[in-house]
Every structure is written in C-alpha cells, then in structure tokens.
N, C-alpha and C positions, 0 to 999 in steps of 0.2 A: 771297070775291077777298079779301077784306085779312083772313084769314086766311092763306092761303098766300101773301099776299106777307110779315109780320111774319115767320114758316119762313122765307123767302129768305131776306130781309135779314138773319137774324139763324142760319145754320147753320154752322155749322164744319165742313165738306167738308172747306176748304183748310187745316184744323187753327190756322191766326189765334193761334185763342186760348194753343193752346197754344208756342204764341215768346213768351218771355220779354224777348225782346231787338230784338222787331221792331220794323224802323223806322216811326217814324211815326204807330203803334200807343193810339190814347185811354190803356191804360194803362202807355206809356211815356213822354209829354209828362203826364201828371198825375207818375207818381212827377221827372219834372225838374223839372216846378210848385216840388214838398218841396223836393229842393234849388236849387235856385233865391232860395225863399221862405227858408231856412236863409243863404245868403249873401248875400242883399241887408237879411236878419234882424241878423247879424252886425255890417255894416258900420254902419246905420244911427245913429239917435239914440238912441235906447230903451233904453236900460241893458239891463230889467228879458232884454226879445227880442233885446240883445244878446247878452249874460249866458246866457243860453240855449240862440242859435244854437252859440255857444263850446264847449257842453257839448257838444250831441249830435257837436258835427261831432267835436270835437277828444279825445274823451268817450267813448269810443264802446261797448261791449258783446262784453267777450271768450267769453260763451256761442259753440255753436257749433251748430247751423245760427245767423244771425242770425236773428233779435227782424225781425221783419214791420217796414217804415218807415222801421229804424233805419239811422244814410247809412249802412254798413259796406253794411247787406243793402240798399242804396240803389245804390251805385258797385257792386254784383256784377249790379244788374242790369240799368244803365247800361252798365256794363263797362267802365267809369271803376276807371285803379288806386285802391285805398282811400287810397295813403300819398303819392302824384306829388299826389290834386288837397288833398289837404287844406293842403302844402305850397303849391298853388297858392295856398290857400284863404288861409293866413297868413298870403300876401305882398299880401294885397287893399291896397290902401290901403283908409283908415276913413272914416268922413263928417267924425268928429269936429264942428260945428258948424253944417260949413251942409247945408243942406235942399237942398240936394244935391248927387248921388252923384259922385265923386273925380272914376272915368273918364268922366265926363258932361263934365264943364268938360275931360277932357284927349281930344275923340274927336274938334276938329281939327287937335290934331295925328297921331290917330293917322290920320283921312286922306289930309294930306301926307303920310307914312311911306311906303301902297299904292301 
C-alpha cells in the first residue's frame, strides 16, 4: 500500500519534470531562491558576499551552454532577459551601513503609489 502511494506521488505521467520553466515547481522556486540570495548579498553589508554576488551577476561565464547555476543559466531557467535583469539589479539601492534594506524603508511609499 505504501509503495503504491509513493509511486503515485512521484509519477511523471504529466511530464512535470520535463518542463524546466513550469510555474511553481520546486525546481523553479529553488532557482529563484538562488537569484534572490544573490540580490540580497549584493545589496547587503557583508563586503565579501557583496563582491561574490557582483562577480556572479556582472561577470557571467561566456561558454555555452551555460554552466548550471551560473547567472545566465538561472535567467534562462526563469525566462528572464539576462541583460535587462542585470540592469535592474545594478540599479537597486545598496544597504550601506543600515541593517535594513532600502526597499523595506520605502514600502510605505510603494503602498501609497499603488
């Protein structure tokens, strides 16, 4: 009985695992978390993390196919334009000496604009 349930839970009849960009899949959420972590590190106070995130985002590998979990590969998997998203990330405010992210302090302005 338990074995049947296991097989049903992990069945691939609908080809879910063959669609790398399936919305809401655990794999997609993992890849999105990698990008989010890099963005937080880039904007953060830790110099080493910020420098590593900056190198990962703005000095991507040139070989194709892109290495797994490189910035271009992550963008490709999330259907993001690598050039456009890197421009947007570069325009993000940095945290500086504050322990709070700049966009956190600006959230009331964002709510008022909506």
